[in-house]
Each structure stands twice: as structure tokens, then as C-alpha cells.
C-alpha positions as MATLAB code, in Angstrom:
seq = 'MGNGHHHAHGHHHSHSAGHGHQGGESDALPAAFDLTVPDEELSPRQLSRRSMVRRAGLLGAGLAAGGVLGGVGAGQAAAQAVPASDQSRRESRTGRYLWLAGDHHIHTRYSSDAKYRVVDQVRQANAHGLDWMVVTDHASEQHAKIGVEKVNPDIVAARDEIEDTLVFQGLEWNIPAAEHGTVFVHPGRNEVAVLKQFEATYDGSLNHAGANTPANEALAIAGIDFLAAQVRRRKVKDALFLANHPARKGIDSPHEIRGWRDAQPHIAVGMEGAPGHQAGGLPAPHGPGSARGLYDNSPGADSFADYPLESYRTWGGFDWMTATVGGLWDSLLAEGKAWWITANSDSHNVWADLSVRGPNSDFAANGRYDDPVYGGDVNLTDTDFWPGQYSRTHVGAASFSYQSVMDGLRAGRVWVDHGALLSGLDARLRGGGRETTLGGSLHVRKGGKVDLVVDISLAGGPNWAQFVPKLARVDVILGEVTGAVSDRDVFTTPDTKVVKSFEVNKSTGGVRLTYTLGRVDRPVYVRLRGTDGNRSAVGLRGAAVDPAGPAMDVVGDADPWKDLWFYSNPMWVLPA';
ca = [
     110.865   85.171  -40.704;
     107.431   83.937  -41.511;
     106.572   80.324  -41.539;
     106.828   79.380  -45.143;
     106.685   75.624  -45.034;
     103.307   74.665  -46.337;
     102.576   71.018  -45.898;
     101.045   70.317  -49.247;
     102.746   66.961  -49.175;
     100.302   65.712  -46.576;
     101.152   64.060  -43.346;
     101.226   60.385  -43.843;
     104.473   60.140  -41.993;
     104.956   56.463  -41.536;
     108.615   57.258  -42.273;
     109.409   53.607  -42.421;
     111.013   54.033  -45.789;
     112.593   57.418  -45.228;
     113.052   60.182  -47.739;
     114.264   58.756  -50.974;
     117.382   57.248  -49.532;
     118.766   56.127  -52.865;
     118.478   59.452  -54.497;
     114.783   59.826  -54.912;
     113.493   63.214  -53.876;
     110.730   64.080  -51.491;
     109.451   67.344  -50.153;
     108.315   65.678  -46.942;
     109.520   67.354  -43.795;
     110.934   64.867  -41.275;
     108.268   63.882  -38.819;
     110.297   65.210  -35.901;
     110.078   68.707  -37.416;
     106.502   68.476  -38.584;
     104.361   69.998  -35.870;
     101.217   68.592  -37.418;
     102.475   65.175  -36.381;
     101.639   64.781  -32.668;
     104.289   63.645  -30.234;
     102.451   60.405  -29.573;
     102.787   59.382  -33.219;
     106.570   59.698  -33.181;
     109.006   56.876  -32.631;
     111.266   57.188  -29.567;
     114.099   58.358  -31.819;
     111.909   60.940  -33.542;
     110.576   62.164  -30.222;
     114.104   62.524  -28.879;
     115.128   64.536  -31.931;
     112.083   66.776  -31.670;
     112.858   67.394  -28.008;
     116.448   68.270  -28.813;
     115.485   70.654  -31.595;
     112.837   72.211  -29.379;
     115.372   72.775  -26.593;
     117.672   74.431  -29.075;
     114.928   76.872  -29.952;
     114.555   75.535  -33.474;
     111.064   74.193  -33.020;
     107.986   76.020  -31.910;
     109.458   79.482  -31.523;
     111.950   78.567  -34.228;
     110.582   76.336  -36.920;
     106.954   77.264  -36.593;
     107.518   80.963  -36.100;
     110.301   81.231  -38.582;
     113.582   80.797  -36.713;
     114.883   78.345  -39.233;
     112.615   79.359  -42.056;
     113.261   82.463  -44.054;
     111.502   83.955  -46.976;
     112.947   85.751  -49.920;
     111.549   87.400  -52.941;
     113.676   88.108  -55.924;
     116.845   86.180  -55.146;
     119.000   86.185  -58.254;
     122.472   85.183  -59.258;
     125.365   87.422  -58.340;
     127.404   89.445  -60.729;
     129.474   86.487  -61.829;
     127.455   83.806  -60.120;
     126.397   80.671  -61.857;
     123.150   80.732  -63.804;
     120.175   79.650  -61.767;
     119.129   76.043  -62.221;
     115.525   75.145  -62.835;
     115.368   74.100  -59.211;
     116.746   77.427  -58.055;
     114.266   79.293  -60.159;
     111.447   77.298  -58.623;
     112.823   78.119  -55.198;
     113.028   81.780  -56.092;
     109.412   81.777  -57.131;
     108.213   80.098  -54.011;
     110.333   82.470  -51.955;
     110.636   80.142  -48.965;
     113.530   78.160  -47.611;
     113.984   75.510  -45.000;
     117.264   76.118  -43.197;
     118.958   72.756  -42.790;
     122.034   72.324  -40.590;
     124.816   70.123  -41.894;
     128.484   69.208  -42.189;
     130.356   68.318  -45.381;
     133.543   66.981  -43.809;
     133.253   63.777  -41.736;
     135.489   60.697  -41.563;
     134.788   57.077  -40.670;
     136.843   53.932  -40.108;
     137.499   53.862  -43.871;
     140.051   56.634  -43.232;
     143.430   55.515  -41.930;
     143.372   58.178  -39.205;
     139.786   57.675  -37.963;
     137.841   54.882  -36.257;
     134.026   55.186  -36.187;
     131.474   53.230  -38.190;
     129.397   55.192  -40.669;
     126.286   54.654  -38.591;
     128.094   55.971  -35.509;
     128.763   59.277  -37.233;
     125.264   59.464  -38.687;
     123.656   58.751  -35.320;
     125.818   61.411  -33.711;
     125.085   63.939  -36.444;
     121.377   63.267  -36.072;
     121.493   63.482  -32.296;
     123.415   66.756  -32.514;
     120.786   68.253  -34.765;
     122.191   67.881  -38.266;
     119.850   67.436  -41.193;
     122.495   66.518  -43.762;
     126.091   65.323  -43.772;
     128.789   64.129  -46.142;
     131.026   61.125  -45.488;
     134.454   62.197  -46.711;
     137.013   59.508  -46.054;
     140.526   60.280  -47.186;
     141.467   59.417  -50.698;
     144.291   56.888  -50.428;
     145.569   53.690  -51.984;
     143.378   51.581  -49.692;
     140.373   53.827  -50.152;
     140.653   53.774  -53.923;
     140.991   49.981  -54.060;
     138.643   49.020  -51.237;
     137.098   51.769  -49.157;
     135.205   53.777  -51.751;
     133.148   50.686  -52.598;
     132.918   49.126  -49.139;
     131.708   52.294  -47.456;
     128.732   52.590  -49.794;
     126.610   49.750  -48.333;
     127.229   51.230  -44.902;
     126.020   54.627  -46.117;
     122.971   53.083  -47.776;
     122.116   51.245  -44.555;
     122.546   54.422  -42.512;
     120.240   56.323  -44.881;
     117.561   53.765  -44.160;
     118.164   53.625  -40.425;
     118.453   57.356  -39.761;
     115.643   58.676  -41.868;
     115.809   62.365  -41.016;
     119.458   63.024  -41.758;
     120.475   63.095  -45.428;
     123.745   61.195  -45.914;
     125.861   61.976  -48.958;
     128.822   59.902  -50.081;
     131.928   61.844  -50.921;
     135.638   61.727  -50.280;
     138.388   64.029  -49.101;
     140.387   64.820  -52.166;
     144.126   65.426  -51.990;
     143.955   68.334  -54.413;
     146.968   68.179  -56.752;
     149.448   70.911  -55.774;
     147.219   71.989  -52.912;
     145.366   71.108  -49.709;
     142.393   68.830  -49.189;
     138.894   69.286  -50.480;
     135.438   67.807  -50.105;
     134.075   66.170  -53.251;
     130.595   64.682  -53.147;
     127.839   63.639  -55.488;
     124.088   63.229  -55.459;
     123.083   59.691  -54.440;
     122.375   57.399  -57.319;
     123.417   54.247  -59.096;
     126.713   55.695  -60.325;
     127.834   57.489  -57.162;
     130.516   54.916  -56.374;
     131.718   54.539  -59.952;
     132.138   58.292  -60.440;
     133.915   58.815  -57.124;
     136.159   55.822  -57.787;
     137.201   57.046  -61.215;
     137.715   60.563  -59.915;
     139.917   59.354  -57.066;
     142.031   57.070  -59.234;
     142.635   59.664  -61.914;
     142.828   62.989  -60.123;
     143.910   62.469  -56.535;
     147.172   64.232  -55.772;
     148.439   61.534  -53.446;
     147.599   58.549  -55.625;
     149.085   60.251  -58.648;
     152.138   61.657  -56.854;
     150.994   65.139  -57.778;
     151.365   66.960  -54.490;
     154.190   69.294  -55.456;
     153.505   72.878  -56.361;
     153.948   72.647  -60.144;
     151.928   73.970  -63.100;
     151.285   70.401  -64.278;
     149.831   69.425  -60.931;
     147.725   72.573  -60.778;
     146.381   71.640  -64.204;
     145.517   68.156  -62.926;
     143.388   69.739  -60.205;
     141.481   71.728  -62.800;
     141.059   68.583  -64.886;
     139.540   66.849  -61.868;
     136.968   69.595  -61.410;
     136.240   69.491  -65.136;
     135.723   65.722  -64.836;
     133.071   66.217  -62.156;
     131.266   68.742  -64.331;
     131.345   66.296  -67.233;
     129.795   63.536  -65.115;
     126.883   65.830  -64.306;
     126.576   67.000  -67.895;
     126.504   63.393  -69.135;
     124.021   62.492  -66.386;
     126.281   59.905  -64.810;
     125.387   61.589  -61.545;
     122.668   64.093  -60.900;
     124.953   66.597  -59.223;
     128.453   67.092  -57.797;
     130.156   69.724  -55.648;
     133.694   70.570  -54.542;
     134.716   72.757  -51.590;
     138.256   73.448  -50.379;
     138.997   72.251  -46.831;
     141.151   74.046  -44.226;
     142.540   76.270  -47.006;
     145.130   78.283  -45.046;
     146.375   75.469  -42.812;
     149.629   74.887  -44.672;
     149.666   77.910  -46.970;
     149.577   75.711  -50.076;
     146.260   76.910  -51.537;
     147.527   79.918  -53.438;
     145.137   82.695  -54.465;
     145.480   81.907  -58.154;
     144.688   78.229  -57.553;
     141.511   79.104  -55.675;
     140.491   81.477  -58.455;
     141.358   78.806  -60.994;
     139.175   76.143  -59.343;
     136.245   78.479  -59.077;
     136.520   79.868  -62.577;
     136.942   76.429  -64.173;
     133.527   75.201  -63.081;
     131.504   77.661  -60.993;
     128.707   75.089  -60.733;
     131.028   72.541  -59.148;
     133.720   74.501  -57.257;
     131.593   76.602  -54.946;
     133.569   77.491  -51.841;
     135.827   76.694  -48.923;
     135.740   76.003  -45.228;
     135.475   79.366  -43.505;
     136.191   77.520  -40.292;
     138.120   74.241  -40.209;
     137.251   71.239  -38.058;
     139.408   69.886  -35.228;
     138.202   72.769  -33.061;
     138.748   70.793  -29.849;
     142.458   70.852  -30.609;
     142.721   74.170  -28.778;
     141.438   72.847  -25.452;
     144.267   73.374  -22.974;
     146.076   70.416  -21.419;
     145.712   68.387  -19.269;
     141.983   68.173  -20.011;
     142.459   68.797  -23.707;
     145.048   68.168  -26.412;
     146.785   71.495  -25.791;
     147.279   71.916  -29.523;
     145.753   74.436  -31.926;
     142.164   75.064  -32.991;
     141.789   73.426  -36.365;
     145.277   71.962  -35.892;
     146.499   75.207  -37.404;
     149.981   75.110  -35.886;
     152.064   75.054  -39.048;
     154.802   77.126  -40.613;
     155.594   77.843  -44.269;
     156.853   74.846  -46.227;
     158.455   74.256  -49.594;
     155.109   74.296  -51.430;
     153.570   77.176  -49.504;
     152.605   80.383  -51.270;
     155.516   82.646  -50.391;
     153.541   85.835  -49.876;
     151.230   84.483  -47.196;
     152.103   86.061  -43.833;
     152.955   83.959  -40.785;
     149.660   84.838  -39.122;
     147.801   83.065  -41.926;
     148.888   79.720  -40.436;
     146.714   80.249  -37.347;
     142.975   80.396  -36.806;
     141.279   83.598  -35.697;
     138.358   83.032  -33.384;
     138.356   79.505  -34.766;
     138.063   80.708  -38.370;
     140.503   80.399  -41.222;
     142.586   83.509  -41.883;
     141.224   83.757  -45.433;
     137.720   84.248  -44.029;
     138.493   85.982  -40.732;
     140.431   88.874  -42.283;
     138.122   91.705  -43.304;
     139.477   92.881  -46.634;
     141.448   89.635  -46.973;
     141.433   86.802  -49.455;
     137.751   85.898  -49.259;
     136.760   89.537  -49.658;
     139.112   89.905  -52.603;
     137.105   87.187  -54.378;
     133.771   88.721  -53.400;
     134.963   92.128  -54.586;
     135.451   90.556  -57.995;
     131.825   89.498  -57.869;
     132.822   85.854  -57.628;
     130.327   83.550  -55.964;
     132.616   81.776  -53.489;
     131.013   80.592  -50.304;
     132.141   79.569  -46.824;
     131.140   76.663  -44.578;
     132.026   75.279  -41.112;
     132.536   71.583  -40.406;
     133.734   69.103  -37.800;
     136.397   67.160  -39.748;
     135.438   64.522  -37.198;
     137.904   61.637  -36.950;
     138.411   60.949  -33.223;
     136.289   62.774  -30.716;
     137.585   64.500  -27.612;
     136.356   62.872  -24.371;
     135.060   59.810  -26.217;
     135.749   56.440  -24.629;
     136.314   54.209  -27.645;
     139.403   52.900  -29.401;
     139.877   51.292  -32.802;
     138.904   47.682  -33.103;
     141.790   45.527  -31.852;
     143.803   43.568  -34.412;
     142.496   45.714  -37.255;
     144.407   45.464  -40.529;
     143.644   48.680  -42.406;
     146.127   47.958  -45.197;
     144.479   44.651  -46.025;
     140.837   45.518  -45.353;
     140.634   49.221  -46.161;
     138.961   49.866  -42.834;
     139.301   49.336  -39.109;
     137.211   46.797  -37.238;
     134.362   47.992  -35.036;
     135.512   50.403  -32.331;
     135.390   49.088  -28.775;
     135.269   50.549  -25.289;
     138.748   51.713  -24.403;
     138.414   52.092  -20.657;
     139.642   55.687  -20.516;
     138.629   59.154  -21.648;
     140.353   60.342  -24.828;
     141.456   63.806  -23.759;
     144.089   64.234  -26.454;
     141.692   63.792  -29.376;
     140.991   67.000  -31.264;
     137.531   66.675  -32.751;
     133.874   67.179  -31.957;
     130.988   65.074  -33.186;
     129.251   66.392  -36.289;
     126.926   69.167  -35.161;
     128.304   69.277  -31.631;
     130.222   72.513  -32.247;
     130.256   73.544  -35.939;
     127.210   73.921  -38.164;
     126.625   74.937  -41.765;
     123.045   76.145  -42.247;
     121.764   75.864  -45.811;
     118.594   77.446  -47.159;
     116.889   74.576  -48.998;
     113.631   74.490  -50.921;
     112.767   71.119  -49.428;
     114.196   68.313  -47.348;
     116.055   66.613  -50.171;
     119.536   65.903  -51.421;
     119.152   68.137  -54.460;
     117.827   71.042  -52.427;
     120.815   70.918  -50.078;
     123.198   70.908  -53.039;
     121.280   73.743  -54.705;
     121.365   75.760  -51.483;
     125.108   75.302  -51.095;
     125.676   76.242  -54.723;
     123.514   79.338  -54.351;
     125.366   80.454  -51.216;
     122.271   80.438  -49.023;
     124.511   79.608  -46.101;
     125.402   80.896  -42.676;
     127.643   79.148  -40.172;
     128.090   79.223  -36.425;
     130.083   77.711  -33.583;
     128.726   76.499  -30.269;
     125.090   77.046  -31.304;
     125.567   80.804  -30.969;
     122.324   81.451  -32.864;
     119.075   79.586  -33.314;
     118.195   81.249  -36.586;
     119.289   83.966  -39.001;
     117.232   85.635  -41.696;
     119.037   88.413  -43.568;
     117.633   90.338  -46.485;
     118.478   93.290  -48.658;
     115.474   95.296  -49.752;
     115.139   97.965  -52.389;
     113.038   98.954  -55.359;
     110.224   96.704  -54.253;
     112.473   93.649  -54.289;
     114.473   91.707  -51.791;
     117.112   89.019  -51.693;
     118.723   86.809  -49.080;
     122.110   85.211  -48.514;
     123.976   84.411  -51.715;
     121.624   86.477  -53.819;
     121.850   89.706  -55.764;
     119.479   92.634  -55.518;
     119.003   94.451  -58.814;
     117.941   98.035  -58.249;
     117.781  101.236  -60.169;
     121.019  103.222  -59.987;
     120.765  105.490  -56.977;
     117.989  103.408  -55.508;
     117.655  103.136  -51.748;
     118.624   99.804  -50.196;
     118.062   98.561  -46.649;
     119.493   95.610  -44.794;
     117.077   93.811  -42.469;
     118.404   91.080  -40.194;
     116.211   88.951  -37.958;
     118.062   86.801  -35.455;
     116.674   84.087  -33.212;
     118.953   84.048  -30.194;
     120.082   80.788  -28.659;
     117.014   79.119  -27.243;
     118.736   76.762  -24.840;
     122.056   75.340  -23.738;
     124.587   74.166  -26.285;
     126.550   70.923  -26.021;
     128.862   72.476  -23.417;
     125.738   73.070  -21.296;
     125.562   76.840  -21.319;
     123.319   79.200  -23.235;
     125.560   81.216  -25.565;
     124.900   84.939  -25.683;
     125.303   86.970  -28.832;
     126.993   90.237  -27.895;
     127.622   91.985  -31.195;
     126.767   91.806  -34.883;
     128.969   93.452  -37.503;
     127.877   94.554  -40.947;
     130.724   94.251  -43.452;
     130.389   96.108  -46.748;
     132.637   95.948  -49.794;
     132.726   97.469  -53.216;
     132.587   95.202  -56.238;
     135.471   96.346  -58.373;
     135.581   93.593  -60.972;
     138.211   91.115  -62.115;
     141.765   91.582  -60.893;
     144.828   91.560  -63.103;
     146.973   89.855  -60.464;
     145.294   86.533  -59.686;
     147.497   86.100  -56.619;
     146.181   89.199  -54.880;
     144.678   88.420  -51.483;
     143.495   91.788  -50.264;
     140.923   94.313  -51.356;
     140.998   97.967  -50.261;
     137.313   98.820  -50.216;
     135.831   96.384  -47.709;
     135.319   97.268  -44.063;
     133.019   97.006  -41.071;
     130.449   99.766  -41.540;
     128.209   99.118  -38.567;
     128.352   97.204  -35.284;
     125.213   96.428  -33.321;
     125.415   95.670  -29.616;
     122.862   93.018  -28.749;
     121.486   93.837  -25.354;
     119.182   90.891  -25.140;
     119.662   87.268  -24.220;
     116.443   85.541  -25.218;
     113.960   85.615  -28.055;
     114.747   87.457  -31.228;
     116.238   90.735  -32.388;
     115.735   92.743  -35.567;
     118.613   94.845  -36.854;
     118.257   97.309  -39.689;
     120.931   99.213  -41.554;
     120.430  101.599  -44.427;
     122.928  101.376  -47.233;
     121.506  104.612  -48.570;
     121.217  105.291  -52.272;
     123.446  102.823  -54.045;
     124.988  103.830  -57.345;
     127.722  101.204  -57.649;
     127.902   97.429  -57.076;
     128.528   96.436  -53.474;
     128.173   93.381  -51.288;
     127.199   92.956  -47.655;
     128.016   90.141  -45.275;
     127.459   89.602  -41.550;
     129.564   88.452  -38.634;
     128.722   88.123  -34.955;
     130.377   87.144  -31.710;
     129.814   86.355  -28.059;
     132.222   89.229  -27.389;
     134.669   87.227  -25.304;
     137.744   87.758  -27.491;
     138.285   90.503  -30.017;
     141.199   92.401  -31.506;
     141.848   95.024  -34.132;
     141.714   93.349  -37.530;
     144.828   92.649  -39.558;
     144.072   95.500  -41.959;
     143.706   98.070  -39.216;
     141.118   99.631  -36.934;
     139.622  101.691  -39.732;
     138.733   98.441  -41.498;
     137.912   96.147  -38.592;
     138.096   97.702  -35.117;
     137.019   94.565  -33.213;
     137.542   91.405  -35.199;
     138.506   87.936  -34.023;
     141.788   87.555  -32.186;
     144.474   85.110  -33.284;
     144.076   81.822  -31.407;
     146.858   80.850  -29.046;
     148.384   77.433  -29.670;
     147.876   75.347  -26.562;
     145.357   77.661  -24.948;
     142.289   78.249  -27.074;
     139.132   76.869  -25.491;
     136.714   76.923  -28.427;
     133.650   77.257  -26.198;
     134.926   80.595  -24.875;
     135.165   82.268  -28.271;
     132.077   81.868  -30.465;
     131.375   83.512  -33.808;
     128.929   83.284  -36.678;
     129.471   84.342  -40.283;
     127.069   84.723  -43.163;
     127.661   84.518  -46.856;
     127.246   87.786  -48.759;
     124.455   89.463  -50.651;
     125.166   91.732  -53.578;
     123.518   94.968  -54.703;
     123.746   95.523  -58.441;
     122.414   98.931  -59.508;
     121.774   99.571  -63.179;
];
């Protein structure tokens, strides 16, 4: 966890113009993070952000000493991962990453079921420690005709005002024949045009393509292909798609997920491992008394018939596809498929906020609500947190730039946590004189010895519920890579299990955990999971697979602050 951020870019941080807000790239670290910039040279906003990050343990002991910076040597693509881009290769050579917290699923008043201005969400994301975010208003008739264009000037203005949070424009796609997904593009002159054409042509709601039919499934693939074509033709510099709340209604079948990923591995890169709406589980009368993630559904007409009833609930706040060791996510990883997880807020209306939608708003006519106003009462039935308040997706980026965030997501250099359970995570596989980090593959000689080394910066201060979370246990999950499956609807894999659990008997500072995989003579992958230890249960595939996994959340009684977990993306070992 050495400090790898060398400030070759200099330190002329006037920061009046920000960091390439219209798509230009800069390696400049935000002044609030840059310890060579003295406190007295910071603006009040920058000083506030530095103080917040410092309290969270991400500065000083974190940023400077490596809590959010990790190094890696020979990170390479996974067995079936996408080829490394030029950018990724440069990153691999430099071997250093800046871990940037973010959220790719946030709504504004341009969504019919939300209310905040863009700048409200960006200010909140920034104040809650996020470095990047994606505005993903719902695709809809009003959004396609009005919102997708009208929201852009608001995003551009927010990029200029909030200089140290990168703000992407995207949308929440009604995937034909399936659930929702985040689609977003690199900022640039065609960002609106590409999103607008995509929405009009491929949205399942606008095109009445929601039913579970082969034609609609094909339309979803065509939409992903369209995004790839826009990048190939340089209409936009980059584009990504991730599936949102995939198990909520049981309508993202295993073969659809495989189909999205296989169609364009550069574009379709993953899914929410944990959905938003986490405040939904707060018990009444001080909370909504609903379900974490609003996962309170039952099978419907378009649901995949083989999904069990327990798949419609969250487990420790995480989606069943991710939370089940040996489940659907592992079945993809066991194929060697690069398919990553994230955690987001899905912020629409925030629990305990005091605002209401602007009075006399006409969403149908204007494509947005008027400015929110003070409502005079606390909104205790709202189900969301602010971006960064509870859920975070940490991305290993080569620099503070839009492209580096997208490259990091695509490469799977991602770990996620709830309730600020960790301050930093640096995981590496080492063997044969090489090493790799999250999302990477370690190529070793057959029978070569491989070690896992995990450095964790424990929570360095109170989270947004005003307590210091304590990491109690870290699990190492190991699976065999068995190659492509013949049944593309399979959602289990037999050779993945928890192989080691570390008790963390420490509450401050950092811990180093090491685990020896031994001499590896076949392809395997390793991923990590950790918990505060408050709620655990035998995993769905039995104690021999997962003796103490997350417990199923109880609808109406699932305080998210009392059940915190982190997950990492995997690393592969590929002996030859």
C-alpha cells in the first residue's frame, strides 16, 4: 500500500476551471486530496472536503500512506476478459492506482419518481466523499423528448461548480425483456445525441419491449451493440453498461446476463452487487418499514421460473446473485468471464430529508419537476440515502479523470462497501515474481506457488450514522475456473467455497492478511468478503461452502447500519 501518486503534474491548483469538465483529461489530483497544497490555499469547500476525507481515514494515514492507493505489477486480462486498452497497458506499466469512490446510479428531478436538482445530488455526493458519479434518470417518454437534453446543461454546470467530483451523464435503461441498467458515456460533444438515439431506439418501455420474448432479448443485445458501435465510430470516447438490481424481480435470466456480457465485453461489464434503496429496511415508525433495496417482490409472469423465492430478497443488503457463494455470480466467474459488481445509492428521495417536490410542477409538460422546497416535516418513509452516504464503489484509476474511472470499472479494479466499513483495501496475488490486483490475472508456471496478500485500512472515523464501524471477519472465497457452460441458464457452480476466514481482532489502523493458495496447477479465482459480524447465517449452498455468510434481510425490520459488508471483485490465477 505504498504511496504511488507522484505529482509530476505540478501543483498549480487554482482549480478555477476544474478537471476537464467537458471531457478533457487531466492527471491533476483534486486540491483537497493533494497534501502538497496547504490548507490555507484551499477554498472553504475544498477545506471542508479535505477535513471530511481526513476524518474518514482516507487522507494522511490513508491517501499519503497508501490507504486508498494500491500498487500492482503485472495486472493482465482474465481468461476471457477484454483485451487491455492502451490506457490499461499504461496503467499496468506504472503499477499504481488511485482508488476513487463513486456511484453509477443516481436520479434527479428529470425522473418522474425523484425530485432533486442535479447540483443537489452532486453537492451531496461530493460532501459524502464521492469522486465520481453518474446521473441516471429513468428512460421514459418525457425523458426521451425533453429530459435527456435538458439535464445536460445542468450536468455541465455542476461539473464546473463541483470541481473534484467527476459527473457523467447516463440514463437508467429499461432493458428489453429484463430489469433496469445503467448506461453512460464519456463526456463530449455527442454525449446527448448518442444517449438520445439509444433511448429512442432500444429502451424497453418506449418500444413496448418489456415482455420476456426472444425478440425483445435480441433488442437488448442490439442496444449494447449500438453503444459499442458509437465508440468504434468515435461518436463518443467510451460507453459502459451495468445491470441494476438484477434479482429484484427475477426477470434477468442467467442466459440474458451471459448474452449481454458476451455480446460486447468492453461495454457490458457487470451488475449491482448491492442495490440502492438501502434505507427501505429501516423499521417503522422511524423508517419506511419496507425492504432493503425494495426487494420485497414475488415471481411474476416474466420472471425466470427456476429462480428460488429467496432470490427476491437481499442478503446482508446484497443481491442474491452476488451474496450466494457458488451462486450466479460465481458461475460466471468460474467460466472465466469478466463480470464485475458495484454498489450504488439509486438515490431518488432521501430518508430523513426535509424537502418536497416543487409545488405546481408539471412533469408531463416540462420533463422535470420544479425546484424542491422545504416541506416542513421529516421524510421518514423515503427509502434512499444520499450518494456516498451508505454505499460506495471504489475504482482503481490511473488518474483523476473520466477515462480512468471507466477503464478501472471495465478492468474490474473495484471493491464495494456499506456504511464506510473500510477505509482502504489493497489485495494482491503474488507468484512467480509477479503480482496482480483486483480484476487481474496472475500468469504463473503450472505448479507455481501463489500467495494472497491483503492490506486493509480499518475505518478511520465515524460513518454517516455517527459510529465507527468495526470489521470483524474477512472471508477468502476460492473457485475453480471450469470453462464455458453448456447450459447458459445455470446459476450455480460446484467448486467455489469459503476457504479461509480471518477474525480481525483490531479496531484501528491497518491489518495485513496472508493466505497461501499453495502450488496451483489449474485455473482458479479468488475474491474477498468481509463483515461487521452482526448478522450471519449458513450460506444457501450449505455450511461446507459458506459457513457464515450474510443472512436474508427481513422485510420491515432490516436496519442497514446494523449489518455491514464489503465485497471485492476477483483475481484469477492462470497457470500454464
